[in-house]
C-alpha positions, 0 to 999 in steps of 0.5 A: 145539144144542137137535136131537139129532146122531146117528150117520147125521146124522154120515155124511151130514156126512162125506161133505158136508164131504169133500176126498177126493181133491180133490186126488189118490188119493195127497195125505196134506197135507190142508189144507194143500194151500191154503195155496200159494207165492203164499199164502206169499209174500203172508203175508212181506208182513204183518209191519209192526214185527218183532215176533215173539211166540211161542205155545208153552206153557212146558214148566215149565207141564207139571209143574203141570199134569200132574204125575203123567201121562206123557204131556206138556202141550206145543204140537203139531200133530195128523196126519191119521193120528190121527184114525180111523174104520172103519179108514179116515183122511184119504184113503181111508188104511188106519188104522195105516199110515205114512200121513197121517205129521205129517212129512209137514205139515213143512215147510207150516206157514208163513202168514196168521195171524188171531186170534179172541180171543174174550174180548177180544170178548166183554168177559170174562176169559176164556170159561168151561168149557163154552163152546160156540163157534158159527160166529156167534161166529167170525164176529161176532168176526172182524167186530169186529176187522175181519179176513176169514177166508181161503182157505189160513188158520191160524186161532187160536183164543182162549178165555182158558182158559190165562189162568185157569189162570195167573191161578188158579194151578190146572191141576186139569181142565184135561186132562179137566175141562170146558173151552170149545171148537168146536161141532160145527156149526163143520164146516161153517163149517171146509169153507166157510172153506177155511182150512190149520189151527185151534188153540186154548188148549186140551187139546183143540179141542171143547168139553167136556161133547161136545154128543153120545154121539159122541166128538169128532164135530168132530175125526173130520168136521174131521180125518178127513173135511175132512183139518184139520190142528189144534192144541191148547195153543197159549199166545196170550194174549201174541199177543192183547195185541199184536194188541189193541195195534196192532189188526191180528188177521192176520200171518206164522205159521210152525209147522213141527210137528218129524218126529220118530218119532210119525207123530200128533202132533207139538210145535212152537215156533209164532213169530206175526210182526207 
């Protein structure tokens, strides 16, 4: 981005891309409301071969990635309760209460999955650290593989960072170092495409280093204001190979969060069925 993003600009975008009360004042699902029964039925017609592919990062990787950290590195979803600003989370809920728990989504993350394989699109083994993924990048990637982004889709963004860690046999910087990721401008793309959820293969969804001085601005807009379910550390390498082999980048995707005691985040074993 060439312009300077200020807190005032982010506040304006927060209002512009807000889904608060779109599904009523009591809503705690956010964009998962886009996954209707009809969308689920349609997604169930997508598989052709019956091939099932797990997109979960193996737990063995955790010991290599963060041997001295108590917080686990695992594939999971971020609840709407986890992201707050000015003491409020999605749909004007009080920060810290029991609202917007990840348990709300325990039977809702089933639908049409779409893979946006950016390394294969750019013909690179992986995106370099700090690569800024723009809305144009997402649209051109989808177009190049002949897939559209539809309302209620679960969009999976592959940067290839996990492949790099494996190939280089090093997890240094995976947790907190520079990483490719989405830019703040993707907040508008997320809102206008009306996607249900978005997951990526990095530790966080946003590009690092941050493009602004504000802390995690995209997370704030997309989760708190738009109500988007976000996922991180999804292992998309095997799925990417399978999509490249059959040329089909849309599939049935089933990834319910485990409704455990942690209201703000939950692990999952996402399955893509082709």
